[in-house]
N, C-alpha and C positions, 0 to 999 in steps of 0.2 A: 631416659635410661631404661640399657636393653634388657630383654626380658627371656629370661630360659626359659630352654626348646625340651619339647621329650624324648629326643632321640632321632625322629624324623624330619625334624625341619620344624612341627607346630609349636610356635607357643605354650606354654604351659599355662593353664587359669589362673589366673591370681588364687592364693591360698587366703582362707578367713581365718584371720590369728586366732592364736590360742592365749591369752594376755591374763599371766599374774601378778600381783602384789608378790614382793621378795620380800619376807624380814625373819626378824628374829624377837624372842622377849626378852631384849636387852635395849641397853642406849645405843642410838649410832651405827650398829651394825656393820654395812660396810663402807660407812664414812666415820671414823672415829675420832669422837672429837667436835663433831659438828651438836653435840647437846649441848655444847653452850655458845649456841647461835639462838639470842634470845626468842625466833621467832619457831623455835624447835621442841615439837614435845614428845620425842621418844624417852625420854626418864619417866615418862607417867605409864610406861612398860607393865607396873604390876598392879595396875588397875586395871578391873574390868569391864568398866565402861571405855577406857583405852581403845581397847580391842571390840567392844562392842559394833563403837562411832564407827571406826575403822569399816569391818564390814558391812555396815548400815552404807556409808559413801561408796565401796568399790561394787557391792551388788545394785545402788542405785545408775552406775555408770556401765554394768554390763559386764564386767571381771567376769572372768570364768573362774577363779579362784584364788587365795592367799595361799602360797609356798613359805612355809615357817620351817626356816633352819634350824638345825640344831647342836650342840656340842657336848660332852660330858666332862670336861674338862679346860683349865687356864694354859693361856698362851705363855711358856715361859720358857721357849728354847731363845728368845732374842735375850741378852745381855746375863744366860743363864739363870733368868729371874720371871719371877709372876708382876715383880712392881710395875714395871711401863704396863703393863693390861692393865693391872686393877687400879695404878694413877689415870691414867686416861679413861679407860673405861671402854677398851675395845674386846668388846663382848664379854664384857663382866662387872657387874653379876649376869646370870641366864639362867631366867625361870624355866619349868620343863612346860613345854607349850601343848602338848593336847589337852592340856587342863580345861584350857581355856575355849578349846572350841565348842565342846555344845553350846554354851551362855553366847556367840557371835553365832551359832545357828540358829538359835530360839530367836533372833534378831532379822533372819533373812530366810528367803526359801529358796531360793536357787545357788546359791553363791558356793564352790567346793573350797576344802579344806586342805590340802598335801602337807602334812608335818613329819616331821623329820626322825624316825628312829633307827636306833643302832641293833644292827643283828649279834654284836660280839658280846654284851651283858646284860642281858635278859634271856631267861627261860620262852622260848618259844610256845609253851602252853599259856602261861601272862601275858605276854604280850598278844596273843590269841585274844582272850578276854576281853583287856583293854579297849584294841581297835576294834574287836567287833563290837562292844559297848558302843562305843561312839558312832559306826558306823549307821546302828540304831536308832540313837539321838541327832543327829543330822538327817534321820528319813534318805542314809546312802551318799551322803555327798560328802566321803572320807576316800583321801589318796593317801598311802602309804609310800616317803620316799625312802627306799631303801639304801641304808649305808652300814657299812664294816667301821667307821670309826678310824679315826689319823694321829691321835694326842694320843704321847704316852704320859701325859697326868693322867687322860683319866684310866688308862692300865694300871698306873699304882694304886690310884683312889681305889677302884671300883676291882681291879679283878687283883691288886694285889700284887703286880708285875712291876717292873723294873722299865718293861718295852714293854709295844704293843706285840702279839702275834706278829710275825710274818707274812708281808703281806698277801704273797700266794695264797698261804692258809687258811686266813681271814675270809676268803672269798670261795675256797673251800666248805669252810666250814656256813660261810651265809646258804651257798648251793643245798646243803641237807637242811640247813633253816628253812629254806622256801618250800622244801617239798614237808617238812614236817606242818606248816601253814597251811601248807593246800590240801593237805589232809585235814587238819580240824575246821578251815573256813568253808570246805567244801564237800568232804566226802561221810566225815563224821555222821553227818545229821542231813538225813532224805529232805528235800525241800518243802515235803509236805507234813513234815514230822509233826507239826503243833498241830494239834486237831479240835483243841477246845470244846470238845466233846460236854455237855453238860447235864445229858440227859446220862450219858453210860459214867460220866466223874471221870471221863479221862483227857488229863492234859495235852499231852504227847503220846504217839502209837510208841510202843517199845520198840517195836519191829523197825524203826526208822530211823533207831539210832543204833549206833554200833562204837566197840575202841577200834582206835586205829592201827596200835598194835607198833608202833615205829621201831624198827631198834639200828643207831646207825651207828658210825663213827664218833659223831661227838655226843647224838642226844637218844636218848632212851624216851619215849611218851607212850603208855597206853592208851589213854584219853578214857572215853570219847569228850568232847569238846563241851564246857560248861554251859558255853551260848547258843542257843537256838541259828541258823539261819539268817544274814541279814540280806536288807536291800539290795546290795550291791553282790550279797556272796563273798567276794574279796577287796576287799579296798583299790582303787585305782593304784596301779601300782607305776611307784615314779622311782629313778637312780638315776645317780650319776658318777660317771668313772671311765674313762679313756686309758686309764694300762691294757695290757694284752687281756689281762684276767677280766679287769673292768669292762672291757668291750663284749667278752663271752657269756659273761654273766647278763650284761643288758639286754643281748640280740635274744637271748632266751626268755626275760622275764618279765624287760621294762616294759610300760605302755608309752613312757614317757621317758624321754633322758632329758637332763638339762646340763647344759656344758659353761664352761666359764674360760672366754679365752679373751685375748686382745683385738683379736682382728680376726672376719670370718675365714683367711684364709689359713689361719691357725688350725681351728676345728674341722676347717671341711672334709679334709680326710679320714678323719675319725668315725664324723658321721656316717657318710659314706660305706667303711669297712665296718660298723656296727649293722646299717641297713644289707647287706652284701653278706656279711656271718646271719643274720636272721634268714633270708631265702636260704642261704646254700646249706645250712648246716641243721636250721629247725623248721622247715616248710613256712615260714610268716611271710606276709608281704610286708616288706623291707619301711614302704611308704607309711605305712600305718602307724609305724614307730614315733611317736610325735618329738621333735625335739626343740626344746625349749632354751633360748640364750638370756646370758645374762646381760642386762644393759642399765645404766643411770641414765635418763634424761633430763638435762638439765635447760629447759625452756622460757621463751621468751617473745614477748609478740614481736619483736624487731633482736634482729642480731646481734646489736651493742646490747640489749638487754638481758641476755642471755649471757654474753661474757660478763657483764657484771653481776651478775648473780654468780655465776665460779669466783671470781676474782672474790668477793665478799663472803663464799665458803673458804674459798685457802685459806682466810683470816682465822680459821675457827679450827682446821684441822688437824690433827695430831701426829708428828711426826713416828711421835716413838709408837705409837697408837699402830701406827700402820707396820713400822719394823715390826713390833712383835705379831700383827697378823702376818705377817710374811712372812717368820721365822715358825711361826704354826704351821702354816700350807707346806712352808718348804723343807723345815728340820733345820734350816740355816739359817746362824747366828749372824746377819751382818754386824754386830759391835766389832767385830775381830777387823775390821776394815776401818782405813783412815779414812776422813771426810772427804779427801779429793782422789781417792784412788779406784782406777778404773774397773770395774767390775768383771768387764768382758776380758782381763789380761791377768785376773786375781791366779794361784798356784789350785783352787781348787776346781776340777771339770764339771761337776755341778751346780757351782754360782755361774760359772761362765754360761752351760748353757741354760740354765733359768734364767738370765738375766738377759744373754741374747733373745730370747723367747719376748722379752720384755719390748725390748729394744731392735727389733726385727723393722719392725714399721715406724720407726723414728727416723726425723731426719737424718741424712745422710754426715758422719762428722758428730754429732751428738755424743756429749759425755755420760754413761752410767755410771752414777755413783751411788754408796747407800743412798744420800738426799735422794737423789731421782728418783729409786724406786719408792724411797715413803714418798715423795708427791705422787707419784702414778698411783698407790695406792690405798692413799686417803681419803678419796673418793671416788666412789667406786669399786673398790677392792681389786677383786680380781677377774675382772669386767671392764669393757669398755664405758668413757661417759660420752655422751652424741649432746652437745650444744650447737645449739640455735634456736631459730623459727621453728613453729609446727612442720614448715613445709624442709625444713634442710635436715631435721632428725628424722622425719616420714623417709626421706629419699635415702638418708643413713642405714637405717631398718631394712629397706629395699635393697639394699646392697647386702644385707646379710640374709637374707630369704635368697636373692638370684647368685649369691657367692658358695654359701654354705649349705643352703636346704632347708635351713633352719621353718618349725613350723609355727613358732611363738616366742615372746618373751615372758620372761621374768625380772619384771621394773624393780630395780633397789632407789632408795629415796636415798638424797640427801640431806632434804628435812621432810621431817613430821610430823602433820601429815600434808605439807604444802607439795611437796614434790608429786604426792598423788594427784593433789589438786592440780596441780597444773597439767597434767597428762590426762584427767578427767576433763579439763578447759579445753585446751588447746591444743593436745595431740589428735585424741578420739576421733574426735570432728575432722581431723586432716584425715586420720588413716577410713574411717566411714566412706571421706568423698570419695579415697583411689580404689574404696570396692575388696579392703583387707580386713574392717572390722566389722560385726554384725552388725545391727538395731537392739533385739534382744535375743533372750535366751533361749537355744533351739528348743528346750524341752523347758519351760517355766515349770517351776516346780520338781524338777525332776532330780535324777542321782547326777553325782561330780562326772560317772564316765556316759551318763546318755550327750550332757551339754557338751564332755568334751572331746566328743565323737559326732556332735550334731546331730543323733538317730537317737528319737524314741524309742524305746521297748529295749535299746543296749546296757540294762542293769549289770550284767554279768560281763567277764571278759570275753572277749573274738574267739570264734571259735576254733579259730587256728592256734590261739594261743595258749601253753602247757595249761594254766589253772583249769581252761574249759575242761581238759579231763578227768580232772579229780571231781568233776559235780555227779553229785547222784541225788538224778531225777524226780521226779514227783511219780508217785506209782511203780519204780521201779525194784523190782526185792533184792533184798541186799544181796543174794546171790550170784543176781545177773550183771552188778556191778561191782566189779573185784578195784580193788584200792589201789592206783598205781605208786609204785617201787619210787 
């Protein structure tokens, strides 16, 4: 397989991949219906031990972290009903993810935890307290996957609105939200504010704590923050979004971007654009924004064994659950179309373009009906499945690295925890053989950010990142560090 060059004709060195497990506090997650498989244990998601054992397993294999997805509403677009999701267990029910992280952290030392939390439905002051508390309890191993939410069902239940706020306005609000969070995390308390001076009876230096006095279009937050500075100051910042507004947001704020596409060619342009925006508009080194792609590996010691596993999984996959997920992700109700109707020929431009994106890399002449879409989504969700031997799957991953310039992968499961065990037993040794995966954590016992960048001491955001401008450093008088707007 050819290796990419750096533009001068020189072959780029191989990347050491960042690898997370991709999960949600629900059954099946990206593979609705697989909870029915006799070997699947994802229905135990309500048990804390379920998550503790996963964390211990992943850390033993030196995964960078667990990336925990979340949604705040049900998938009720398909058939204009929540029933298909309820029956199939398509990300329903879903528990709140941040609450289980301290238990997983107590059982591990180096594994990171990237947790999805929306900016649309929670006051920044309250969320700062929750995230800061967990960053303390994990010794700095928390990441925040910043989302603006996309389900109208969440808007109805949480905000009393019939629909979500318009897309670009959600990002405008998120932009201000991040400024408030940076102020609370990094500008309200000086690094050395907590002195614990027993002789003088001073717990915190009052000269090192201040109000942030934020007054903006969406938020009014006087402060000060109620939680002292955390090990990372700001959690590792993760983001997903490929719209124009999403790319601009990521170029300024994201340390890592999560992408989900069916083939590397689909997302290569978006990745390049974000990195270019980061350089040209925000003065960042675009190569330091790490991109993680969703992949579901289905592995066997032989190609035949892997294909047999896939055939077995398909017996349990729920097409109704898959169409419920598709409806929630796209806003399109495919129940309106006939069983044999070619979706690339329907009257809806939105349906045609979306299905064309799914079908783009399918064999010529293949017919895409709603059942084709359901089969595609039912295992692996909105990302590719790579089926084969460790060598074949590793070849597929290298294609993503070379063609899309990704830096790692969020591995989803078909069976829990069996898919992760297969990755550990079969795939990781092959990736190590190719020089693509580490033998141990770069900083054992370190923060998520230290192990993410592979740099001891890199607990805080990089100097080039906007968050670093907010950091009130030790010994600096308040009048010498003005809080950025």
